[in-house]
N, C-alpha and C positions, 0 to 999 in steps of 0.2 A: 504493500500500500504506500509506504513512504518513498518508494523508488519511482512512483509515477510522476510526481512533480518535477524531479530533476530531468527525467527523459523528455518531458514536455518543454522544459526550458532549453534543453539541447536542441530539440526540433526547431524552436523559434530562432535560436542563434545560428543554427546550420543554414536555415533558409535565408535569413537576412545576411549572413556572412558570405554566402555564395553570390547573392545579388550585389552586395556592396563590399567587395574585398578590401576596400580602404578601412573598414572597421577593424580588420585584423582579428576577427572572432575565431577564424579557422586556421589550422595548419595541416599539412599533409604528411602522414607517416605511413610508409609501406603502401602507398596508393590509396589510403583511406583518409577522409577528412575528419579531423579531431578538433575539439575546442583547444585553442591555443592557451599557452600560459605566458603572462598572467591575464591578458585581455579577455579571452573567451571564458575561462573558468571563473574569473572574478565577476564577469557579467552574469554568469549563471548564478553565482551567489546573490547578486543584486536582484535577479528575478525571483529567487526563492524568498528573499526578504520582502519583495512586493507581495508574493502569495501570502506570506505570514501576516503582513499588515492588513490586507484585505479580509483575511479570515478573522483577525483579531477584532476588527471594528465593523466589518461589513456583512454579517450573516444575513440581515434582512435584505440588503441590496443584492446579495448573491441569489436569494430566493426569487426576487423580482426579475433580475437580469438573466437568469439561466434560461428562461423560456425563449427570450429573444436570441440569445447566443445559440440555442439549439436550432432554431429556425434558420439562422445564418449558416450553421454547420451542415444543414441538409441542403439548403438552396445552392450554395456556391459549388460544392462537388458535383451536384446535378448539372449545373450550367457548364461546368468544366468538361465532363464527359460528352455532353451534347456538342459543345464547340469542337472538341477533339475529333469527333466523328467526321467532321468536315475535311480533315486533313489525313485521313487514314491511308496507309500504304499497304495494300493487300498482300504484297510480297513478304511482309513481316510475319504473316500467318502461315504462308505456304513454303517460303524459302527458309534457308538457314536451319534446316533440320525439321521443319514442320512442327506438329504438336509434340510436346515433351521432347525437345531436341537432345536433352541429356538423360532421358529415361524417366521412369516413374518415381524412383526414390527421392529425387530432389523436390518433387511436388510436395510430398509430405514434410520434408525438411523445411521447406519454405513456410509451411503453415505455422510452424512453431518459432521460426527464427527471423522472419522478415517483416513481422508486424501484422500478419493476418489475424492471428489469435488476439494480439494486442488491440487491434482495432475493434474487436467485438467484446471487450471486457466491460463495456458500459452497463451491461445488464446487472452488474454487482450493485449499482446504486439503487436500482429498482427493488432489490431485496433488502438492502441496508435501511431504506426508508419505508419499506412496506408496512411496518408496524404503525406508521402514522397515517395510513390510508383509511378512509371512511368505510370502504368496502374491499377488504383485501382479497376475498375470493374472486372478485371481478378484476380489480385493478392490478394485482401482482402478475397474473398471467399476461394481461395485455401489455403491461410495461416491460416485462421480461422478454416476451416473444418479439414485441415491436422493436426493442433495443438491439435485437440480434438480426431480425429479418431486414429491417430498413437499411442499416449500415451494410449488411451483406450484399443486398441488391445494388446499392450505390457503388460500393467499392469494387464489386465484380465488373460492373459496366465501366467504371473508371479505369480498371486494369486492362480490360479489353481495348478501350479507346487509346490508352497509353501505349500498349504494344503496337497497335497500328500506326501510331503517330511517331514512333521512334525514328530519328534521323541519325543513322550510325556515323555519318561523316561529321555532323555537328557535335556529336559526343566524343569524337576523337578515337573511335573504335572501328574495327573491321566488322562488316556485317556478320551477325551470328555470334558475336562474343558475349553471349548471355551471362557468362560467369564473371564478366568484367564490368557489369553495370554499376556495381558499388564503387568502383574506382574511376568510372568514366566522367566526362565533363559535366554530366547532368546530375551527379550523385547528390549535390548539395541542394537541389530543388528541381526534381525531375519534371513535375507538371508545369512549373513556370517555364522551364527551358523548352519543353515540348511546344507550348503556346508561342513562346518568343521566337523559336526557330522557323515558324511558318511565315514570318514577315507579312502578316496580315494585321491591319490596324485594330480590328475588333478583337482579335485574339490577344494582341499585345495589351489592350485595355483590360481584358479579363485577367491577364497575367499580373497586372497591377493590383487587382482585387485579391489575387492569390497571395501576393506579398502581404497585404493587409491581413488576410486570413491566416497567414503563417504566424502572425503575432496573436490574433484574437483567439483562434481555436485552441492551440496548445496552451496559451496562458489561461484560458477559461477552464480547461481540463485540469491543469496543474493546480489552479486555485481550488477547484472543487475537491480534488483528491487529497490535498493537504488538509482540508477541513475534515474529510472522511477519515484520514489517518489519525487526526486528533480525536475524533469520535471513537475510533477503535481503542486508542489509549485510554480514553475515559471509561469505556466499557471494561477494559482490563483492570482498571483501578477499582471499579465497582465490585468486580468479582474477586478482587484481592490477588490477582495474578501479578500485579505490580503494586508498588506502594500507593496507599489511598490518596496521597497528595496529587496524584494524576487526575483526580476528580475535581480539583480546585478550579473554580470558574471566575471569570472577571465580571464586571458590571453588565456586560452585554450577553452573559450566559455562555461564553465560550470557554471550554476547558483549556486555559492558557498554558499550563505546564505541559500537557500532552501535545499542544500545538508547537511549543518551543522544541520539544524533543523530536517531533516528527520533522520539523524544518531542519534541525541540526543533522539528524541522521540522513535526511535526504541529500544534504550538501556533501556528505561523505562519498556518495556514489559518483561525483564528478571526478574523483581522483583515479580510481582504477579503470573507469570506463567513461572517458570524456567524449563519447561518440554515441549518437542515436543508434547506429548500426551495431555497436558493441553491446549496448545496454538492453535493447529491445528483446533479444532472445532470453537473456537472464530474467528479465521482468516477467515475460510470458510464462516461462517455466516455473518461476517462483509462485506466480498467481495460480497456475494450474495445480501446483502442489497443495495449495490451501483448499482448492475446490474438491480435491480427492476426499477431504474430510466430510463434505456434505453427502457424498455418495454413500458412505457407510453410517454417517450420523443419523440420517433419516430413519432407516430400518431399526437402528438401535433404539431411537427415541420412541418409535411406534411399539417396540417390544417392552420398554421399561416405563413408558408414560403414555400408553395408548388411550387411556380414559380422559386425558386432559382436553379441555375445550380448545379448539383451534379455529381462529377466524379465517385462516386459509388452510385447506387440506388438499394435498397433492394426490390426485387419483391415479391409480396404476403405479404406485411407487415401487412395487416389486419388479416392474419392468424398467422404469426410469432410473432407479438407484444404481443397479449394476451397469446399465448402459452408460450413464454419465461417468461412473467410476472408471470403467474400462476406456472410455474416450480420453479421460484425463491421463490415464496411465500411458496410453499410446502417444499422446502429445509429449509427455516426458521423454519417451524413447526417440521421437522425431527431433527433439531439441538437439540431439547429438552429444557425444561423450564429453567434449570440451565444456559445453554449457552445464551438463550434469555435475561435473566435478566441482565447478564453482558454486552452483546452487546448493548441492548437498554439503559442501564444506561450510557455506554460510548457514545452512539449516542446523547442522549439528553443533555449530559454535554457540548456539543458544542454549544447549543442554546445561552447561555449568551455571549459567545465570538463572535458569529455572530452578535448579537444585539449591543453589546458594540462597535464593530468596523464598520461592514458593514452597518447596518441599520442607524447608525448615519452618516457615510461617504456618503451614498447614499442620505441623506437628508430626510429620512422617519421619523426619530424621532429627537427630541431635545436631545442634549448631556446629559443633566441632567436626563431626563426621561429614556434614554437608559441605562445610568450607574446604576441608582437605580434599574430598573427592572432586569438588568443582575446580579448585586451583590446579590440582595435578592434571586433570583432563584438559583444562584450558591451555596450560603450558605445552603439553605434549601435542595437542591438536594444532596449535599455532606453529610449533616446530615442524610437524609433519607437512603442513601446507606449504611452509617456506622452503624446507629442505628437499622435499620429494621431487619438485620440478614439474608437477602435473597441474598446478593451480595457477590461474591467471596467466596462461601462456598465450592467449589470444588466437590459438589455432587448435586443431584437433589433436596435435601431438604433445610432446613434452619438451622442456628446455634441454639444451646440451648438458650432459652430465647428470641427468635425472635418474632417479631410481628405476630399476626394471619395473614394469607394471605389476608383476606378481608381488614384488616386495611392497610396493605402494598399496595395492589392494588388500593384502594381508594385514598390514599395519592399520589401514583405514578400518577394516572390519574388527580387528582385535580391540582397538581403542573404543569404538562405539559399543561393542558387546560387553567389554570389561566395565565401561562406565555404567551401563544399565544394570549389569550384575552387581556392581558395588552399591548402587542405589537400592537394589532389592535386598541385599544383605543387611544394610544398615537402616532399613526402613521398618516401621511397625507394620501390623497386618493391613491397615488401610493403604499405606504406601505400596506394599507388595502387590496388592490387588490392582492398583493402577499401573504398575510396571508390567504385570502379566497381561493387562488389557491393551498394551501398546507394542508388544513384540511384533505384531503384524506390520507396523509401519517401518520398523527397523529392517525387517526382512524385505519389504518392498523396495526401499531405497538401496540397500546393498545389492540385491539381485538385479535391479534396474541398472545400476552402475556397471556391473559385469556384462550384462546383455548389451548395453550401450557401447562398451569397448569392443565386443566381439562382432557387432553388427555393422551395417553399411555406413552408419554415421559416426563410426569410431576411427581411430588413427591407423588401423591396420591396412597395409597396401592391398592385401587380399583378405577381406573379411571372412571370418569363420562362418558367421550367420548371414548368408547372402539374402537379398530380397526375394521372397517375402518371409523367409524363415525367421529373421530377426523379429519382425512384427508378430509372427505367430508365437514365438517364445515369450515375448513380452506380454502378449494376451494371456498366455498360460500362467505366467507369474501373477498377472492381475486377477485372474479368476480365483486362483488359490488364495491370494491376499484378501479378496472381497469376502469369500466364505469364512475365512479365518477371522477377519475383523468383525463381521456381524455376529459370529458365534461368541467371540470373546468380549463383546460389549457388555458393560455392567451398569447397574443402577447406582449411580453415584449418590453421595450424601446430599448434594444439592438438588438432584432430581427427586429424591425422597421428600425433602422439605417442600419442594414446589407442589408435588402431588398431594402431600398431606395438607398443605395450606389451601389448595384448590378444593379438596374434599370438605374442609371445614367451612369454607365460604359458600359452597353450593354453586349451582349454575349461575353464570353471569355472561354478559355480552360486552362487546366493545373491543378492549385490548386483548392481546394474546396472553394466554395463561402460562406460557413459558417454553413450550416445545416447538412452536412454529408449525412447519408443514408436517 
């Protein structure tokens, strides 16, 4: 969540830096446009500060303006693909390899790493704010489906129009160099350059509006998501997953501390990934990883809190839950091994923070034991990430002098399993119950990392798991994980309290009783 604002800031600066090189927002490294230091990255910090200020003071203005920004974000892309259809070059579809010139596997890889999944993540807001709807049973499906279908149609037509409008010579590429688009002359603003290259006044005028949109659309999205990140931090504080001070609000009702932390953490992403192209795959995969929880959370809640009143009830959940879960698992695989190493390293680095605070606060572990386990794992985990040569490489392979993959993978698995085992050993009965209920997630991530290495999106010159056997193997891992996760789901103390409280109050209407769908 906190990584969305920086990538939107990067999108704004990349587009503007490409059109106005005198700003010095961009530099080129290895053929890829990155935010320059200090101009580009400092400008990114300034945009993050702007997001913070607007959220700190402007929640009401955000609610009023979001409607108009949404209309703008639908209208301009629609006009763009309509105008681009006037300059289509049919040979781009039939020549240079025809359909899928590099085969089928890159199509799936593009879904996860080139912004396709990222462009459809807006459905999350429909769910985040669904509890405030007057009629969730009607509004949640409409908002969720609409936020996926409408962008999917617009972006599909936009992509078709863009492919037809490609001018290879103007990009500085030879015809058919599809794998070089990210380093071509249009990489910093492909749609603007497509319109500008036509040398038609009307298209050039629309290109000017695209530059305006390059500021408005990403800035509006970054603004909204920083507020959503603060809202998430507030929720974590309410449930005591983080200190209660995260629930502190200012005079405008904004959880200011959660907002500060979200902004600061967001700024950190500029350092290892100062490029939209570098960050979008990471964000998409990290987001999908969180959606995996929904696929198993729903059937578990139906099992442990089935009698709760639900303003919105998903029908056919026995079909939708496993399908959504397996789709998310496949997207992880399509992300590629290089992305998975970074995402999983960042995911597991949260374990010691969880243990040091929450496991101790919840009374599962003694303070000394939780501190020792957390510090030891944190130090070893950072050392492994830095010394192994497999993290933050920027490619599918490893850095020179890196550990052999077998060594890296064994150390990776041993550290994670040893940490979870230590938590189980030093926890009371309640803590052990929670550890037992989460082994499925450890299995999924470790197994997916291995499949990703052996598959067509890994670094091996000749993959062990050729297409489609890598996908089939990942699907098998996902099926086993889903059955394991649903079976191991438990009735937590919090759910027991919610169910008992609802039973004591009797039937009621209006807000959700706790379990959602």
